[in-house]
C-alpha positions as CSV (number, residue, x, y, z in Angstrom):
1,T,10.9,3.9,36.5
2,R,8.2,3.2,39.3
3,Q,6.8,7.0,37.9
4,R,6.9,6.1,34.4
5,K,5.0,2.5,35.0
6,R,2.4,4.4,36.5
7,D,2.0,7.0,34.0
8,E,1.8,4.2,31.3
9,S,-0.8,2.1,33.4
10,E,-2.5,5.4,34.3
11,S,-2.7,6.4,30.4
12,G,-3.5,2.8,29.1
13,K,-6.7,3.0,31.5
14,E,-7.8,6.4,30.1
15,A,-7.5,5.0,26.4
16,E,-9.6,2.1,27.7
17,L,-11.9,4.1,28.9
18,A,-11.9,5.9,26.1
19,D,-12.8,3.2,24.0
20,Q,-15.5,1.9,26.0
21,G,-16.9,5.3,26.1
22,V,-17.0,5.3,22.1
23,V,-18.5,1.6,22.4
24,L,-21.2,2.8,24.9
25,K,-21.8,6.1,22.9
26,E,-22.3,3.9,19.6
27,K,-24.5,1.7,21.5
28,K,-26.8,4.4,22.8
29,E,-26.9,6.0,19.2
30,K,-28.0,3.1,17.2
31,P,-31.2,2.3,19.3
32,E,-31.6,6.2,18.9
33,A,-31.6,5.8,14.9
34,R,-34.1,2.8,15.4
35,V,-36.5,4.9,17.0
36,A,-36.5,7.5,14.5
37,R,-37.0,4.8,11.7
38,S,-39.4,2.8,13.0
39,P,-42.2,5.7,12.9
40,V,-41.6,5.7,9.0
41,K,-42.5,1.9,8.7
42,E,-45.2,2.3,11.0
43,N,-47.1,4.9,9.0
44,N,-46.1,3.2,5.9
45,S,-47.8,-0.1,7.2
46,N,-51.0,2.1,8.6
47,N,-51.1,3.7,5.2
48,N,-51.1,0.4,3.6
49,D,-53.9,-1.2,5.7
50,G,-55.9,2.1,5.4
51,A,-55.9,1.8,1.5
52,K,-56.5,-2.0,1.7
53,A,-59.5,-1.3,4.2
54,D,-61.0,1.8,1.6
55,F,-60.6,-0.4,-1.5
56,V,-62.4,-3.4,0.1
57,L,-65.2,-1.0,0.8
58,T,-65.4,0.7,-2.1
59,V,-65.7,-2.9,-3.9
60,L,-68.3,-4.1,-1.4
61,F,-70.5,-0.8,-2.0
62,T,-70.1,-1.4,-5.7
63,V,-71.4,-4.9,-5.5
64,L,-74.3,-4.3,-2.8
65,G,-75.2,-1.2,-5.2
66,V,-75.4,-3.2,-8.4
67,V,-77.5,-6.1,-6.3
68,T,-79.9,-3.8,-5.2
69,R,-80.5,-1.3,-7.9
70,F,-80.7,-4.3,-10.5
71,Y,-82.8,-6.7,-8.7
72,S,-86.1,-7.3,-10.2
73,L,-85.1,-4.7,-13.0
74,P,-87.8,-5.9,-15.6
75,H,-90.8,-5.7,-13.0
76,P,-93.1,-4.2,-13.8
77,A,-93.1,-4.9,-17.3
78,E,-95.4,-1.7,-18.3
79,V,-94.7,2.3,-18.4
80,V,-94.0,3.6,-14.7
81,F,-94.6,7.3,-13.9
82,D,-92.2,9.4,-15.6
83,E,-91.1,6.8,-18.4
84,Q,-93.9,7.9,-20.5
85,H,-92.0,11.4,-21.1
86,F,-88.2,10.2,-20.6
87,G,-89.1,7.5,-23.0
88,R,-90.6,9.9,-25.9
89,F,-87.4,11.6,-25.2
90,T,-85.1,9.2,-26.1
91,N,-87.3,8.1,-29.0
92,Y,-86.7,11.8,-30.5
93,Y,-82.8,11.4,-30.2
94,L,-82.7,8.0,-31.5
95,K,-85.0,9.3,-34.3
96,G,-83.1,12.7,-34.7
97,E,-86.6,14.6,-34.6
98,Y,-86.3,18.1,-33.1
99,F,-88.0,18.6,-29.8
100,F,-88.4,21.4,-27.1
101,D,-87.2,20.5,-23.5
102,I,-86.6,22.6,-20.6
103,H,-84.0,20.2,-19.1
104,P,-80.3,19.9,-20.1
105,P,-79.7,17.0,-22.5
106,L,-77.1,14.7,-20.7
107,G,-79.5,12.4,-19.1
108,K,-81.6,11.8,-22.2
109,L,-78.1,11.6,-24.2
110,V,-77.2,8.6,-21.7
111,L,-80.6,6.9,-22.3
112,M,-79.7,7.4,-26.1
113,I,-76.8,5.6,-25.7
114,A,-78.1,2.7,-23.8
115,G,-80.6,2.6,-26.8
116,L,-77.9,2.2,-29.5
117,V,-76.3,-0.2,-27.4
118,S,-79.3,-2.3,-27.1
119,N,-80.6,-1.8,-30.7
120,Y,-83.8,-0.2,-29.7
121,D,-85.1,2.1,-32.6
122,G,-87.2,4.4,-30.7
123,H,-90.5,2.4,-31.9
124,H,-92.4,2.2,-28.7
125,P,-94.5,5.0,-28.2
126,F,-94.7,5.5,-24.2
127,G,-98.3,6.6,-25.0
128,Y,-99.5,6.1,-21.4
129,Q,-98.5,5.0,-18.0
130,G,-99.5,1.5,-17.4
131,E,-99.2,0.7,-21.2
132,P,-97.3,-3.0,-21.4
133,Y,-93.9,-3.0,-23.1
134,P,-94.4,-5.7,-26.1
135,T,-90.8,-6.8,-25.9
136,N,-87.9,-6.4,-23.0
137,F,-86.0,-3.4,-25.0
138,Y,-87.1,-1.4,-21.9
139,V,-84.8,-3.7,-19.7
140,F,-81.5,-2.1,-21.2
141,L,-83.2,1.5,-20.9
142,R,-83.6,1.0,-17.5
143,A,-80.2,-0.5,-17.2
144,A,-78.7,2.9,-17.4
145,P,-79.9,4.7,-14.6
146,A,-79.7,1.5,-12.5
147,L,-76.1,1.5,-13.3
148,F,-75.2,5.2,-12.5
149,G,-77.4,4.6,-9.1
150,A,-75.3,1.5,-8.4
151,L,-72.1,3.4,-8.6
152,L,-73.4,6.1,-6.7
153,V,-73.1,4.4,-3.5
154,P,-69.1,3.8,-3.5
155,L,-69.0,7.3,-5.2
156,V,-70.4,8.6,-1.9
157,Y,-68.0,6.6,0.2
158,I,-65.2,7.7,-1.7
159,T,-66.4,11.4,-1.6
160,C,-66.7,11.6,2.5
161,R,-63.0,9.7,2.6
162,V,-61.9,12.6,0.2
163,M,-63.5,15.0,2.7
164,R,-61.4,13.6,5.2
165,F,-64.4,11.9,7.1
166,S,-63.5,8.9,9.0
167,R,-63.5,5.4,7.8
168,A,-66.4,4.5,9.7
169,S,-68.4,7.9,9.0
170,S,-68.0,7.4,5.4
171,A,-69.0,3.8,5.6
172,L,-72.0,4.7,7.3
173,V,-73.2,7.4,4.7
174,G,-72.3,4.9,2.2
175,W,-74.9,2.4,4.1
176,M,-77.4,4.9,4.1
177,V,-77.2,5.8,0.5
178,L,-77.6,2.0,-0.4
179,C,-80.5,1.3,1.2
180,E,-82.3,4.9,0.9
181,N,-85.7,3.5,-0.7
182,I,-86.2,6.5,-2.9
183,L,-82.7,6.3,-4.5
184,I,-83.0,2.4,-5.1
185,T,-86.7,3.2,-6.5
186,E,-85.8,6.0,-9.0
187,S,-83.0,3.7,-10.2
188,K,-84.7,1.3,-11.4
189,F,-87.0,2.8,-14.1
190,V,-86.0,5.2,-17.1
191,L,-86.0,8.3,-15.3
192,T,-82.7,11.0,-15.2
193,D,-82.6,11.4,-11.4
194,S,-79.8,8.7,-11.0
195,F,-77.4,10.8,-13.7
196,L,-78.2,13.7,-11.7
197,F,-77.3,12.7,-8.3
198,F,-74.4,10.6,-9.8
199,F,-72.8,13.5,-11.7
200,D,-73.6,16.0,-8.4
201,V,-71.8,13.7,-6.3
202,L,-68.7,13.4,-8.6
203,S,-68.3,17.5,-9.0
204,V,-68.1,17.7,-5.1
205,C,-65.6,14.5,-5.1
206,L,-63.3,16.3,-7.6
207,S,-63.7,19.5,-6.2
208,F,-62.5,18.3,-2.9
209,K,-59.9,16.6,-4.4
210,A,-58.5,19.2,-6.3
211,N,-58.4,21.5,-3.4
């Protein structure tokens, strides 16, 4: 009888220890499961915060680009530099007249679209540099290069991010393009350089995005 009681007590202790071992094992496994899941949540949170930061910077660069490129756009109210030539090319497209040009047509076609939107009929001769503009039709023509010049700023930032530059480096490059005096100046007149820069950077951006 004593031996039986002793065996039963030992088996009871073993069962109790076994139960405790299961409980301890479960307690040990639960923190490990939490540790395994927590990096995923942290990565998702970091990705969301990064996407928000990129969005805010893109909007900020867009607004600053519009302000710097459209500021004082009507000044001066006269033909400036190569507006004399690109204004004539725009007139030719609007009037449907044949002409020979060594450059690709895309920039002039964009200017023609700006003329159509503003109901400009190609009447101004663009005779010489310094020729006064009789009306404000030229502001709508200048608005097309200004728009593409403004969009170039956020596009450069986005391109740098696509190329896996850091956010700080991408913002620095965007700021440099935003404040570049030559880019600002060329965006304010009836010229095609803004179109060239924009589509060049866009092609680089899409190429890196695809690869």
